[in-house]
C-alpha positions in Angstrom: 113.9 -54.9 -201.4 112.4 -52.1 -202.5 114.1 -49.6 -204.7 113.5 -45.5 -204.3 111.5 -45.4 -207.5 112.8 -40.9 -207.3 115.9 -41.4 -206.1 116.6 -44.0 -208.7 115.1 -41.5 -211.1 117.8 -38.2 -210.0 120.1 -40.8 -210.2 119.1 -41.8 -213.9 118.6 -37.7 -214.7 122.7 -37.0 -213.4 123.9 -39.8 -215.5 121.9 -38.5 -218.6 122.7 -35.2 -218.1 126.4 -35.6 -217.7 126.3 -38.4 -220.8 124.6 -34.8 -222.6 127.1 -32.4 -221.8 130.4 -34.5 -222.0 128.9 -35.7 -226.0 128.9 -31.7 -226.2 131.8 -30.2 -228.6 135.2 -28.9 -226.5 135.2 -25.2 -227.0 139.1 -23.7 -228.1 141.1 -23.6 -224.7 141.3 -20.3 -223.9 144.4 -18.7 -222.4 145.2 -18.3 -219.2 143.9 -15.7 -216.6 144.5 -13.9 -213.2 143.7 -15.9 -211.1 141.0 -12.7 -209.0 139.3 -13.2 -212.7 139.4 -17.1 -212.2 137.8 -16.9 -209.4 135.2 -14.4 -209.9 134.3 -16.6 -213.2 134.2 -20.1 -211.4 131.6 -19.3 -209.1 129.8 -22.2 -209.2 126.1 -22.7 -210.9 123.0 -23.2 -208.5 122.5 -27.3 -208.5 119.9 -27.3 -206.4 117.0 -28.0 -208.6 113.7 -29.5 -206.8 112.6 -32.4 -208.6 110.0 -30.9 -210.6 112.3 -29.1 -212.2 115.0 -32.1 -213.1 111.5 -33.7 -214.3 110.9 -30.8 -216.4 114.8 -31.4 -217.6 114.2 -34.6 -218.4 111.4 -34.5 -220.3 112.7 -31.6 -222.5 115.3 -33.8 -223.3 113.3 -37.0 -224.2 111.5 -34.1 -226.9 115.0 -33.5 -228.3 115.8 -36.3 -228.9 112.7 -36.9 -230.5 113.2 -34.0 -232.8 116.9 -35.4 -233.3 115.6 -39.2 -233.8 117.7 -40.7 -231.1 114.6 -42.4 -230.4 116.7 -45.2 -228.2 117.5 -42.6 -226.4 114.3 -40.7 -226.0 112.7 -44.0 -224.9 115.4 -44.7 -222.3 114.6 -41.3 -220.9 110.6 -41.0 -221.0 110.4 -45.5 -220.0 112.7 -43.7 -217.0 110.2 -40.8 -216.3 107.4 -43.3 -216.6 107.8 -45.4 -213.4 108.8 -41.4 -211.5 105.0 -40.0 -212.2 102.6 -42.1 -214.1 100.0 -39.9 -214.2 101.4 -37.3 -217.2 100.4 -37.7 -220.7 103.1 -35.5 -222.4 105.1 -38.8 -221.6 103.0 -41.4 -223.1 102.4 -39.1 -226.3 106.8 -39.3 -226.8 106.0 -42.5 -226.0 103.8 -42.8 -228.4 106.2 -41.4 -231.4 109.1 -42.9 -230.3 107.2 -46.7 -230.9 105.8 -45.4 -234.2 109.0 -44.4 -235.8 111.0 -47.6 -234.4 108.1 -49.6 -237.3 106.1 -50.5 -234.3 102.5 -49.8 -234.3 101.1 -52.1 -231.5 103.2 -50.4 -229.1 102.5 -47.4 -229.8 98.9 -47.8 -230.0 99.4 -49.2 -226.1 100.9 -45.6 -225.4 97.8 -44.3 -227.1 95.2 -45.5 -225.2 97.1 -44.7 -222.5 96.7 -41.4 -223.1 93.7 -41.2 -224.0 92.8 -42.4 -220.0 93.5 -38.6 -218.7 91.2 -36.4 -218.5 93.1 -33.7 -220.3 92.9 -35.8 -223.3 92.3 -33.8 -226.5 90.6 -34.0 -229.8 94.0 -34.9 -230.9 94.8 -38.2 -228.9 91.5 -39.4 -229.8 92.5 -38.8 -233.4 95.6 -40.6 -232.8 94.7 -43.8 -230.5 91.6 -44.3 -233.8 94.3 -43.1 -236.1 96.8 -45.7 -235.1 93.4 -48.2 -233.6 93.0 -48.5 -238.2 96.6 -49.6 -238.5 96.6 -52.6 -236.5 93.0 -52.6 -237.8 90.7 -52.8 -235.2 87.9 -51.3 -236.6 85.6 -51.5 -234.2 87.6 -49.1 -231.3 88.2 -46.5 -234.4 84.9 -46.4 -235.1 83.9 -46.0 -231.7 85.6 -43.2 -231.5 84.2 -41.8 -234.2 81.0 -42.3 -233.6 81.6 -39.5 -230.6 82.5 -36.8 -232.8 79.5 -37.3 -234.9 77.5 -36.0 -231.2 79.6 -32.8 -231.7 78.0 -29.2 -231.9 81.0 -28.7 -233.8 80.4 -29.3 -237.7 84.2 -29.6 -238.7 84.2 -33.0 -235.7 81.4 -34.2 -237.3 82.3 -34.0 -240.8 85.7 -35.5 -240.1 84.3 -38.4 -237.8 81.8 -39.4 -241.1 85.0 -39.0 -243.0 87.1 -41.3 -240.8 84.2 -43.4 -240.6 83.8 -43.9 -243.8 87.9 -44.4 -244.5 87.5 -47.1 -242.0 84.5 -48.7 -244.1 86.7 -48.8 -247.5 89.5 -50.6 -245.9 87.1 -53.6 -244.7 85.6 -53.0 -248.0 82.0 -52.2 -247.1 81.8 -50.0 -250.0 78.4 -49.7 -250.0 78.3 -47.7 -246.2 81.2 -45.9 -246.6 79.9 -43.9 -249.7 77.5 -43.5 -247.0 79.3 -42.0 -244.4 80.8 -39.4 -246.9 77.2 -38.3 -248.3 76.5 -38.0 -244.8 79.4 -35.7 -244.4 78.3 -33.9 -247.8 75.3 -33.3 -246.2 76.5 -31.7 -243.6 79.1 -29.6 -245.4 78.6 -29.6 -249.3 81.6 -27.8 -250.4 83.7 -30.6 -248.0 87.1 -31.3 -250.4 87.6 -34.4 -248.8 84.2 -36.2 -248.7 84.1 -35.3 -252.2 87.3 -36.8 -253.3 86.1 -39.7 -251.1 82.7 -39.9 -253.0 84.7 -40.3 -255.6 87.1 -42.5 -254.8 84.2 -45.4 -253.2 82.1 -44.7 -256.9 85.0 -45.9 -258.3 85.8 -48.8 -256.2 82.2 -50.1 -257.0 82.1 -50.3 -260.1 
């Protein structure tokens, strides 16, 4: 039997909305009001939300759960969203945050890999992917990203790439290579504090 993901998603969203509302604290009971006032104040709210509105509501709710550090709840919502709409980079960004907070760096890395497949990825998305690659000792993957930054006309991005390549070399105990990267960074930006400090560090490590 084939599952209609959109129907399942809407049903799941209604359940989440109900649980979210039930979890709120109850307001003090108000005194009884005349019937005509009750009728005027109890008109039903609009319930004809579009599928797009429901999707955005669920995405916002997932983001809120991440901020509240309720990662299991956030993951559940995000997985439903991923089944309903696979082409949304925001879902993978949030999933990556959830997995890293849950001490699952391998899953976080996969989520960032998925996010970086989108055409609207940013430098920040690349940086997060490279960082998680370093955490998982996938140095070649991280360095491939940093090498592309060296081709940028933006000096800040180029210096960042050199500093990060040097840091990756330090992790692999390739101190001579690391020193060379930091020196190159200082050639581009002689006052770059990170490169200066990194060069001091690697020099001590080489002694």
